[in-house]
VMD Tcl script that builds the backbone (N, CA, C; Angstrom):
set m [mol new atoms 246]
animate dup $m
set s [atomselect $m all]
$s set {name element resname resid chain x y z} {
  {N N MET 1 A -6.063 -37.052 -7.535}
  {CA C MET 1 A -5.943 -37.343 -6.130}
  {C C MET 1 A -7.228 -38.049 -5.710}
  {N N LYS 2 A -7.073 -39.201 -5.092}
  {CA C LYS 2 A -8.223 -39.986 -4.651}
  {C C LYS 2 A -8.425 -39.780 -3.155}
  {N N ILE 3 A -9.652 -39.408 -2.788}
  {CA C ILE 3 A -9.976 -39.172 -1.386}
  {C C ILE 3 A -11.003 -40.218 -0.963}
  {N N THR 4 A -10.681 -40.925 0.095}
  {CA C THR 4 A -11.641 -41.905 0.603}
  {C C THR 4 A -12.649 -41.186 1.485}
  {N N PRO 5 A -13.884 -41.672 1.528}
  {CA C PRO 5 A -14.911 -41.017 2.341}
  {C C PRO 5 A -14.486 -40.913 3.796}
  {N N GLY 6 A -14.747 -39.719 4.375}
  {CA C GLY 6 A -14.440 -39.504 5.786}
  {C C GLY 6 A -13.035 -39.019 6.054}
  {N N THR 7 A -12.229 -38.820 5.017}
  {CA C THR 7 A -10.869 -38.308 5.227}
  {C C THR 7 A -10.725 -36.965 4.524}
  {N N GLU 8 A -9.890 -36.160 5.074}
  {CA C GLU 8 A -9.605 -34.846 4.495}
  {C C GLU 8 A -8.264 -34.908 3.767}
  {N N PRO 9 A -8.133 -34.211 2.662}
  {CA C PRO 9 A -6.820 -34.177 2.000}
  {C C PRO 9 A -5.834 -33.377 2.842}
  {N N CYS 10 A -4.581 -33.718 2.719}
  {CA C CYS 10 A -3.575 -32.985 3.480}
  {C C CYS 10 A -3.511 -31.546 2.958}
  {N N PRO 11 A -3.204 -30.569 3.817}
  {CA C PRO 11 A -3.177 -29.163 3.388}
  {C C PRO 11 A -2.212 -28.895 2.236}
  {N N ALA 12 A -1.118 -29.632 2.175}
  {CA C ALA 12 A -0.158 -29.422 1.095}
  {C C ALA 12 A -0.683 -29.918 -0.248}
  {N N CYS 13 A -1.664 -30.821 -0.213}
  {CA C CYS 13 A -2.202 -31.391 -1.448}
  {C C CYS 13 A -3.321 -30.544 -2.048}
  {N N VAL 14 A -3.894 -29.663 -1.265}
  {CA C VAL 14 A -5.005 -28.840 -1.742}
  {C C VAL 14 A -4.450 -27.683 -2.549}
  {N N LYS 15 A -4.928 -27.522 -3.771}
  {CA C LYS 15 A -4.482 -26.423 -4.612}
  {C C LYS 15 A -5.213 -25.151 -4.196}
  {N N ARG 16 A -4.432 -24.144 -3.890}
  {CA C ARG 16 A -5.003 -22.848 -3.535}
  {C C ARG 16 A -4.775 -21.901 -4.701}
  {N N PRO 17 A -5.723 -21.013 -4.923}
  {CA C PRO 17 A -5.517 -20.070 -6.023}
  {C C PRO 17 A -4.313 -19.176 -5.741}
  {N N THR 18 A -3.536 -18.915 -6.758}
  {CA C THR 18 A -2.400 -18.018 -6.618}
  {C C THR 18 A -2.762 -16.684 -7.258}
  {N N PHE 19 A -2.179 -15.648 -6.765}
  {CA C PHE 19 A -2.445 -14.330 -7.309}
  {C C PHE 19 A -1.193 -13.478 -7.215}
  {N N GLU 20 A -1.136 -12.493 -8.080}
  {CA C GLU 20 A -0.042 -11.539 -8.058}
  {C C GLU 20 A -0.506 -10.332 -7.257}
  {N N PRO 21 A 0.305 -9.863 -6.325}
  {CA C PRO 21 A -0.112 -8.690 -5.553}
  {C C PRO 21 A -0.253 -7.480 -6.470}
  {N N LEU 22 A -1.182 -6.608 -6.163}
  {CA C LEU 22 A -1.408 -5.403 -6.953}
  {C C LEU 22 A -0.449 -4.282 -6.562}
  {N N LEU 23 A -0.034 -4.272 -5.303}
  {CA C LEU 23 A 0.871 -3.245 -4.789}
  {C C LEU 23 A 2.032 -3.910 -4.063}
  {N N LEU 24 A 3.225 -3.336 -4.225}
  {CA C LEU 24 A 4.415 -3.873 -3.563}
  {C C LEU 24 A 5.030 -2.802 -2.665}
  {N N SER 25 A 5.673 -3.254 -1.615}
  {CA C SER 25 A 6.430 -2.341 -0.764}
  {C C SER 25 A 7.635 -1.836 -1.557}
  {N N ARG 26 A 8.264 -0.787 -1.062}
  {CA C ARG 26 A 9.455 -0.266 -1.737}
  {C C ARG 26 A 10.544 -1.327 -1.791}
  {N N LYS 27 A 10.710 -2.062 -0.724}
  {CA C LYS 27 A 11.739 -3.111 -0.666}
  {C C LYS 27 A 11.470 -4.193 -1.716}
  {N N ASP 28 A 10.225 -4.656 -1.793}
  {CA C ASP 28 A 9.879 -5.697 -2.765}
  {C C ASP 28 A 9.954 -5.174 -4.196}
  {N N ALA 29 A 9.582 -3.917 -4.398}
  {CA C ALA 29 A 9.653 -3.323 -5.739}
  {C C ALA 29 A 11.104 -3.211 -6.197}
  {N N ALA 30 A 11.982 -2.792 -5.297}
  {CA C ALA 30 A 13.403 -2.703 -5.637}
  {C C ALA 30 A 13.957 -4.085 -5.987}
  {N N ALA 31 A 13.577 -5.084 -5.227}
  {CA C ALA 31 A 14.030 -6.450 -5.516}
  {C C ALA 31 A 13.488 -6.926 -6.866}
  {N N ALA 32 A 12.240 -6.604 -7.162}
  {CA C ALA 32 A 11.641 -7.029 -8.433}
  {C C ALA 32 A 12.360 -6.404 -9.622}
  {N N LEU 33 A 12.854 -5.178 -9.460}
  {CA C LEU 33 A 13.576 -4.500 -10.541}
  {C C LEU 33 A 15.084 -4.764 -10.493}
  {N N ALA 34 A 15.529 -5.481 -9.474}
  {CA C ALA 34 A 16.955 -5.791 -9.278}
  {C C ALA 34 A 17.782 -4.511 -9.164}
  {N N ILE 35 A 17.273 -3.550 -8.370}
  {CA C ILE 35 A 17.983 -2.304 -8.103}
  {C C ILE 35 A 18.004 -2.092 -6.585}
  {N N SER 36 A 18.821 -1.158 -6.158}
  {CA C SER 36 A 18.886 -0.866 -4.718}
  {C C SER 36 A 17.674 -0.037 -4.300}
  {N N LEU 37 A 17.406 -0.046 -3.025}
  {CA C LEU 37 A 16.316 0.752 -2.474}
  {C C LEU 37 A 16.585 2.239 -2.709}
  {N N ARG 38 A 17.823 2.649 -2.601}
  {CA C ARG 38 A 18.184 4.044 -2.842}
  {C C ARG 38 A 17.900 4.445 -4.300}
  {N N THR 39 A 18.261 3.590 -5.241}
  {CA C THR 39 A 17.983 3.882 -6.645}
  {C C THR 39 A 16.490 3.978 -6.886}
  {N N LEU 40 A 15.718 3.083 -6.275}
  {CA C LEU 40 A 14.262 3.152 -6.399}
  {C C LEU 40 A 13.751 4.479 -5.852}
  {N N ASP 41 A 14.267 4.909 -4.701}
  {CA C ASP 41 A 13.848 6.179 -4.126}
  {C C ASP 41 A 14.168 7.346 -5.054}
  {N N TYR 42 A 15.326 7.307 -5.718}
  {CA C TYR 42 A 15.668 8.352 -6.686}
  {C C TYR 42 A 14.694 8.333 -7.871}
  {N N LEU 43 A 14.372 7.143 -8.362}
  {CA C LEU 43 A 13.447 7.034 -9.488}
  {C C LEU 43 A 12.061 7.568 -9.118}
  {N N ILE 44 A 11.637 7.309 -7.891}
  {CA C ILE 44 A 10.347 7.816 -7.416}
  {C C ILE 44 A 10.402 9.343 -7.294}
  {N N ALA 45 A 11.462 9.856 -6.669}
  {CA C ALA 45 A 11.601 11.301 -6.469}
  {C C ALA 45 A 11.675 12.061 -7.787}
  {N N ASP 46 A 12.299 11.456 -8.787}
  {CA C ASP 46 A 12.437 12.097 -10.097}
  {C C ASP 46 A 11.224 11.886 -10.993}
  {N N GLY 47 A 10.215 11.177 -10.488}
  {CA C GLY 47 A 8.970 11.006 -11.238}
  {C C GLY 47 A 8.980 9.893 -12.275}
  {N N HIS 48 A 9.985 9.033 -12.244}
  {CA C HIS 48 A 10.051 7.930 -13.208}
  {C C HIS 48 A 9.145 6.768 -12.820}
  {N N ILE 49 A 8.868 6.635 -11.521}
  {CA C ILE 49 A 7.983 5.577 -11.022}
  {C C ILE 49 A 6.941 6.223 -10.124}
  {N N GLN 50 A 5.671 5.940 -10.397}
  {CA C GLN 50 A 4.568 6.485 -9.620}
  {C C GLN 50 A 4.259 5.564 -8.436}
  {N N THR 51 A 3.826 6.158 -7.338}
  {CA C THR 51 A 3.522 5.392 -6.136}
  {C C THR 51 A 2.101 5.676 -5.669}
  {N N ARG 52 A 1.672 4.890 -4.708}
  {CA C ARG 52 A 0.401 5.104 -4.019}
  {C C ARG 52 A 0.706 5.118 -2.530}
  {N N LYS 53 A -0.025 5.929 -1.792}
  {CA C LYS 53 A 0.147 5.957 -0.339}
  {C C LYS 53 A -1.104 5.349 0.280}
  {N N LEU 54 A -0.905 4.333 1.095}
  {CA C LEU 54 A -2.014 3.625 1.721}
  {C C LEU 54 A -1.668 3.396 3.187}
  {N N CYS 55 A -2.477 3.958 4.069}
  {CA C CYS 55 A -2.275 3.810 5.521}
  {C C CYS 55 A -0.859 4.210 5.939}
  {N N GLY 56 A -0.359 5.268 5.350}
  {CA C GLY 56 A 0.964 5.761 5.710}
  {C C GLY 56 A 2.119 5.036 5.050}
  {N N ARG 57 A 1.838 4.025 4.258}
  {CA C ARG 57 A 2.894 3.266 3.571}
  {C C ARG 57 A 2.976 3.692 2.115}
  {N N ILE 58 A 4.186 3.770 1.580}
  {CA C ILE 58 A 4.376 4.041 0.165}
  {C C ILE 58 A 4.418 2.696 -0.551}
  {N N LEU 59 A 3.500 2.507 -1.491}
  {CA C LEU 59 A 3.409 1.251 -2.238}
  {C C LEU 59 A 3.508 1.543 -3.731}
  {N N ILE 60 A 4.032 0.579 -4.466}
  {CA C ILE 60 A 4.215 0.733 -5.905}
  {C C ILE 60 A 3.349 -0.300 -6.614}
  {N N PRO 61 A 2.473 0.151 -7.523}
  {CA C PRO 61 A 1.649 -0.799 -8.277}
  {C C PRO 61 A 2.518 -1.685 -9.180}
  {N N THR 62 A 2.195 -2.961 -9.251}
  {CA C THR 62 A 2.967 -3.870 -10.102}
  {C C THR 62 A 2.874 -3.463 -11.567}
  {N N MET 63 A 1.740 -2.902 -11.967}
  {CA C MET 63 A 1.602 -2.437 -13.354}
  {C C MET 63 A 2.595 -1.303 -13.639}
  {N N GLU 64 A 2.853 -0.467 -12.651}
  {CA C GLU 64 A 3.822 0.619 -12.802}
  {C C GLU 64 A 5.233 0.054 -12.950}
  {N N LEU 65 A 5.539 -0.998 -12.210}
  {CA C LEU 65 A 6.852 -1.635 -12.339}
  {C C LEU 65 A 7.019 -2.273 -13.712}
  {N N ARG 66 A 5.959 -2.907 -14.206}
  {CA C ARG 66 A 6.010 -3.496 -15.556}
  {C C ARG 66 A 6.221 -2.415 -16.612}
  {N N ARG 67 A 5.496 -1.296 -16.475}
  {CA C ARG 67 A 5.634 -0.195 -17.423}
  {C C ARG 67 A 7.065 0.322 -17.421}
  {N N PHE 68 A 7.612 0.543 -16.239}
  {CA C PHE 68 A 8.966 1.055 -16.129}
  {C C PHE 68 A 9.982 0.069 -16.706}
  {N N ALA 69 A 9.810 -1.201 -16.401}
  {CA C ALA 69 A 10.761 -2.220 -16.862}
  {C C ALA 69 A 10.764 -2.379 -18.379}
  {N N GLN 70 A 9.645 -2.076 -19.024}
  {CA C GLN 70 A 9.542 -2.274 -20.470}
  {C C GLN 70 A 9.992 -1.067 -21.291}
  {N N GLN 71 A 10.214 0.065 -20.647}
  {CA C GLN 71 A 10.608 1.239 -21.418}
  {C C GLN 71 A 12.114 1.293 -21.605}
  {N N ASP 72 A 12.544 2.110 -22.561}
  {CA C ASP 72 A 13.959 2.283 -22.860}
  {C C ASP 72 A 14.585 3.175 -21.800}
  {N N HIS 73 A 15.680 2.732 -21.199}
  {CA C HIS 73 A 16.334 3.498 -20.146}
  {C C HIS 73 A 17.688 4.045 -20.574}
  {N N SER 74 A 17.970 4.026 -21.866}
  {CA C SER 74 A 19.290 4.461 -22.319}
  {C C SER 74 A 19.551 5.938 -22.028}
  {N N MET 75 A 18.514 6.764 -22.013}
  {CA C MET 75 A 18.693 8.191 -21.756}
  {C C MET 75 A 18.343 8.573 -20.325}
  {N N LEU 76 A 17.979 7.603 -19.512}
  {CA C LEU 76 A 17.564 7.859 -18.135}
  {C C LEU 76 A 18.777 8.178 -17.279}
  {N N ARG 77 A 18.693 9.279 -16.563}
  {CA C ARG 77 A 19.735 9.628 -15.596}
  {C C ARG 77 A 19.073 9.922 -14.281}
  {N N THR 78 A 19.500 9.264 -13.253}
  {CA C THR 78 A 19.003 9.541 -11.910}
  {C C THR 78 A 20.114 10.213 -11.133}
  {N N ARG 79 A 19.797 10.669 -9.973}
  {CA C ARG 79 A 20.806 11.322 -9.135}
  {C C ARG 79 A 21.946 10.378 -8.797}
  {N N SER 80 A 21.634 9.058 -8.691}
  {CA C SER 80 A 22.687 8.097 -8.353}
  {C C SER 80 A 23.674 7.924 -9.502}
  {N N ALA 81 A 23.226 8.195 -10.752}
  {CA C ALA 81 A 24.105 8.046 -11.912}
  {C C ALA 81 A 24.837 9.343 -12.213}
  {N N ALA 82 A 24.457 10.435 -11.595}
  {CA C ALA 82 A 25.074 11.750 -11.891}
  {C C ALA 82 A 26.417 11.883 -11.225}
}
mol reanalyze $m
mol bondsrecalc $m
mol representation Tube
mol addrep $m
C-alpha cells in the first residue's frame, strides 16, 4: 500500500491485530460447539465443562471448549440425552 505524504490510509486498509477471546459467553460457547444453550447448561451442571464467574457473568474459557471438543463423547450422557 502506497501512502502519499500528508494523507492517512483509509480505516479499512489498516491491518489491525486479531485475537481470539479468552472467555466466551454461554451463548457464544454453545454456538462454538454447535449445541443448544440448554445442552451447554447440562454439560456445565454435570461437570463436563468448567466455567469462570466474572462480574456476575458465567463465562467459558476457550481452552476448556477446545479440551471438551477434542475428547471422546461416545460414553457421555447428559440429562438431555437421558
